[in-house]
C-alpha positions, 0 to 999 in steps of 0.5 A: 577374897577375890571372888567377892565384890564389896563397896567401900565408904567414901570416908575410907578413901583418900587420894587418887592413885591412878586413872583408867583410860576409856578402853580400860573402863570398858574392859572393867565394866565388861568384866564386872558384868560377866562376874555378876552374871549379867553378860555372856563371855565374848568367848562363849560363842566361838567354835574351836578350829 
């Protein structure tokens, strides 16, 4: 399910498959905080037109 966050034991991980740059890490953290309800959407305060 894509609507649930879970943890994975380190023993289940093998090699790295990629790397995120600093900008992508910021976006990942922001999305996680938003998903968990710990932050507001940056779009929440915008007015249309």
